[in-house]
N, C-alpha and C positions, 0 to 999 in steps of 0.2 A: 718556374714557371711563372712565376710575374711576369718577365720579360716576356712571357710566349702570348700570353694576352695580351699587354700591351701594341705587342708586335701585329697582335691579331686586328685590335682596333686601326693602331695608324698602320693598318693595307689599306683599310678599309676607309675608300674617300668621302669626306662630307660635302654636298652639296649646295646649293644658293637656291634661295627660294623666292620666287620673283610674283612680286603684288599687283597683279595686273586691273588694273580701267574699266569695265565692262557695265552695259543698264541694261538693261530688262529688253527682253522680246517678246513677244505676243505669240499665244497661242502655242505655248511648251505646256496644255493639259497632256498628260499621259493618259490611254484613253484603258481598253480591260486589258492588254497586253504588249504596255509603255506606251513609248512616245513614238510613231512613224511617219513621215514626212517624205517629200520627194528629197535625193540624196544628194542639189544643186541646197535647197530646204541648209542642209545639215550644213555642206561647207562653204555657209555663208559667217564669216564674222567668226564670233564668239557663240554658233549658233549649240553646237552640240555642247562647244568648255562650261555654258552657262547652268546646259541641266546635268552636266556632272557632278561638278560645284556645288549647285543646289540641295542633288539628291544626298549628299557628304555634310551641307551645313546643318539639312533641318534630323540629322543621324545622333542619340545618343553621344555627345563628342568623349565623355570618357571610353565608353568602349567601342567610337573609332580609334580612336589614339591607343595605337600598338597591335590595330585590329589583323586578320588578316583576310583578304576578299581574292576571290574569281575573275577570269577576266578572259570571254574572248566573246568571237560571233559563230555564222553561216557562211565567212568568208565569201558574202556581196561589197559589191565595189565600194573603193572607200572603209570596208574594214580595216585594210593595215595601216592608213593615217591615223583612221578613232584610236585604235588600240594608242600606239602612241602618243598620245594626249592625253589621254586617256591614265598610262602611267606617270605620266607627270603629275598629273593631278590630286591623283593617288597621295603620291610621293609628298607631297607639301603639303597635303592635309593629314599628315601622322599615320598613316597606312603603314604597318612594319612588314608584310609578306604580300606579294603578289604573286599566287597559279598562272598561269597564260596556256594555253592550248599552244601544244605548236604548231608553228606558224598560223598562231591565231584563231584556230580551230577547234573551236566546240559545238558539238550540238547541244541544246537546250534542255533535254534530256541529261546528257552531262553531263554538263554544268550544278543542277537537281543533284544528279547523285555526289558529284564532286564535296560540295555545299555541306551533302550533310555525313561524309567518310572523314573528310578531315576538318572538319568542327570547324567552316570556316563563318563568318559573321556573314557575307553575303557576297553577287557578285552583281557584273556588269556585263547585261550578255549585249550582243551587236546581235542586230537577227530583224527582219519585218515578216520573216514569219516563213508563209505561204506567197507575199510577193514582189513579183517581177525585178530585177536587179537590173547595174549597169547604170552608166551613164544619167538616161534620161526616166529612171526606174526609182524605188523607192530605197531606202535605208531604217533604222528605228538602233531601240534605245529600249532595254526597261531593264530594273533592276530588283534581284532577289532578294529576299532575305534570307533569314540564320535557319527554315525550316528547310529549305529549298525549292521555298517557292513563288509565285509573283508575289510583289509587294501589297499587301491591301491595301482598299482605298484613301484609309492615316495616309496611309507613308502617300500614297503617289496625291493625291491631294495638295498633304505635307508640301512636297518637291515643285508643285504647281505653285503651290501660295510666294512659294524663296523667291522661284523664277519670272515671277509682275514685279520683288525689291531684291534683288541681288546690282550689288554694284562694283564688286572687283572678285576676283579669282585670287588661289595662287596655286601655281604653277613652279615644281623641280626644273632646274635649272640642271636637265642630263642629258646625254647625247639620248639616241633613239637605241635600242637593243635591237638584234638580233634575233627575230623570234623562230626560226627554221632552225634552229639551236638548242635541243634539248642541255640544260642546266642550269644554275646558276648568277645570278650576277647581283652586286651586294654594294652598295652604299655603306654610311652610315647613322645605322635605327630603319635600311630600306632594304630590303631585296625584293626581288622578282626573280621567280625557279618558271622555268619553262620547261611541260610535264606532257607524254603522250598525253594526246589525245584522248584515244578507246584507253587508256589501260585498266583506268578505277571503273570505269563503266562498263568493263566485259568482265569485271569479276566481278561485278553486283552482280548481271544476268545470271552467272554462275551457280551465285550461289539462288536464285529466284527459278532457274531453270534445271532440266534435268540433258544437260546440253549430250551425253550418250543416247538415249531416247531420240532424239534432234536428228545425231548424224547416225543412226541407223532410217530411220528415216530417208535421207538421201542417198543411201548407203545404194536404196532399190534403185535397180536397173527404168524402173516402169517407173519412176517418180522423178519429172520434168518443173523445175524450178526457174520464173524468173524476177528478180528484181530491179525494178528500176527506182532511185535515185535524183531525178530528174534535173539531174546539174549542183545539185543542194549538196549539204555538207555530211549528211548520210550516206555518201559513198566515202569518204573514208572508215565509217563503221564495216559499211556492209563489205565494204573487200578484205578485212581485219579480217572479220566475223562468220563472213559464208563462205566466203574464199580462203580466207588462213586456218580457220578451226575445222569444216564442216567442210571442207574441200569443192564448194560450189564453183562453175568454168566460171569465166573470168564472164566469158562471153557471154554468160547467164544473166549476168550484174551490169543491166542496161544503166547509161549514163552517171557511172559514178568519179570522173572525177568535177570535184569538184571545181565550180566554176565562176565567173565574181556576176554577168552575167546570166547565171546557170541553164551557157548550155544555150540561149535565149528561148529559153520556156520558162514560163509559167509553172512556178514546181507547185502545182496545188495537187493531191492528188486525187481526183477523182474526172469519174465515165469524158470529162471535155478534158482536160490539160493534157490529161494521164491517157488519149487518146490513140497513140504510135502502141505501146502495152494491150491496152482494150483489144484492138487487134490480134495484137499478137496471141493472147490466148482466146478471145473467139477463134481462130482458128480451129483447133479443137485437141493443139500439138505440145500443151503445155498444162501441166494437172496443180498448180500452185503459181502466181500470181502476185505481185504484191508491189509497195510503193510509198514512197513520203516525199514531204517535201522540203522547202530552203532549208527550216535549222533543223529535220528531221523532229520534231513533234505531230506532225499527224498521219494519218497511214489509208491504205486501201487493199482492200484483200477481194483478190478473186481466185476460184475457180476453174477447172474449163467452161467455156462461154457461159461463166456464172459470176455475177457479181453479189457481192456482203450486204447488205445495206449499213452502211454502220452502228443505224439502229439495234441491226439486229444483233451484228458484229459483238458489240459489248453483252449484251442479251446472252448472247449464245458463249461467249467465256467465262464468265459468272456463272452460267448452268451448267461449267464442265469446267468446273474446277479444280477437279479432283487430279484432271491429268498433268497439273500443275504443278510442281510440291513446297514451294511456297504458302500456297494455302492449302498443305497436310490439315492445319490446324480446323479452316473451317474458315467461312469466308463471317466478318466482322457485322459487311453491309453491304450497299450498294447501291447508285444514287444515277442520278440522268442534270445533266440539262433542262429547261424546261422547254426548250423546241425539241425534244427529243420525243421518239415516239414511248408508245408508251409497253414495250417490248422486256425491256429493263423491268418494269411492276409486277407483269405475269410471273418470273421470274423468283421474285421479291414472296409472290402471295406460297409457290408451290413450297420455295423450302423456305416458307418463314424467316424470314433476312427482314431487318435490317433495313426501309428503303424511304431515300431521300433526292425530292428535290429541289436543286439549283440554281439561281439565276446564269445568266453564263457571265460562264470568269474558271476559269481552272483553279482559280485563287478557293472559290467557295470550299470545290472539294475541299482545299488541302486544310480546312476547318474541323470538317470532320472527320480524315484521316488523323490532323493531332490527337484531336478528340480519343482517338482508339474506334470509331463510329464506320468507317466504310474502308472496303479494302480493293474493288471493283468498280469503277464509273465511264462515262463516258457521255457522249456530247453528241447531235447529228452531224455534224461539222466535220466526221474524218479524224476527233480523238478519242483515245482508245486512254486509260489507262489504268496505275492501281498506288498501292501504295508503298510501295518502295522507292516512290520518289514524289515529289513534289508535284510536277507537273508532269502532260501526258508526252505518250512513246510513243515515239514511230515503229522504233523495234522491235518492243516490247510486246506491243501488240503480234504484229508478225511472229516473234519466238512463241508467244500464245499460242494462236490459230496453229500452226507447227506444232509445239502439241497436243493438242488436239489431231491432230490429224494423227498424228504419229500413234499416238494411246488407241484409238482406235482400227490403227490398221497393225498390232505388235505380233498377232498371229498370221497365222494361215490364213489362206480365204481371199473372199472378193475384194477388190482394194476398196475401202470405203471413202469417197473422194469426199471434197469440202460441200457441194453441193445435196448428197448427201445424210452429211451431217446438221446443214442447213433444213434440210425439209423431214430428218428426223425430228425436231428439233418442234416444229411448226404442225405433227403431223392428227 
């Protein structure tokens, strides 16, 4: 028994930690959703290195040492190279384990789910959200905390302050890791586990929604569906969930192959940038259309020749929450960002629910969720979500709307459409 333990220890190689001199780089102050710049800026010198090292430097060192972090991104240009840099910096700074998405791919909602399900200390997410990708376009990185949500301003301000004084960074002398293969790679005191990008997130969605009811909707011959992933990370999830679970034909999953430049598209799900989907929906040939953005946290909902305003969307989901098993105990409260219309306010008044208005930035919803005061929330910029995670969630919003439609069409009679549900709400 002692021999086997020694064998296990000696079979894991130690690695050298290199201390690399660096100097502050101006302009590394994160915005409401992390640090975003042109990809060429991130690729210059130690720009990425400094930000990651600064992020680790300001975390409580007693908690960072031996911790577990999650790592992945939306697959945009420079994602693969950035992941290898971050892995080496994390190893050198005492992180014990990294969960990395297969091929470096994680949607932002999936990262939030994994942090919470696997009790991770935090995560680095590589995304510039709905901004275009490719060699001439944008890249981004943000740090999420242990509740699964974006780092609060106290943390992002501390990261920025550290970037203005940083003089050195630490990197482990380890080879690049093949992120295409699921499995573990071990060194002494450090492990990288490449995991399926979808599994944890799909399991959570199964706990939130009635998949059998949604499947029954898809099985109807009079229900036709389109999902446009806009070349973003969501394609990995739509193929697995909508094709693999619900049996949606692949031809109904548009732009579902993740691309470093989002297939040349601007991956922002709105009437302007998802024009092809809108055109198809306004042809009258489809009953339900939806889209998501580069990192999978935004959504757009369409009916047959009908657009659901995002401010209305969150209000309708809250008003019909009984269609979603996760909310069977009722809603704790609902909230919107300041620029979002007052449609949700009216639902709160009607249902006598706690209502909150917050500044722009999903992190402000997370505070209310952690306090047990918030179930459903949204913003006018096509972001909708609930307290199942601490990020807005594009696929969650689509499944919520499918649940509403399925719930209204469980019996015989005329098919109740997306437009019918919205019009009845405002009647």
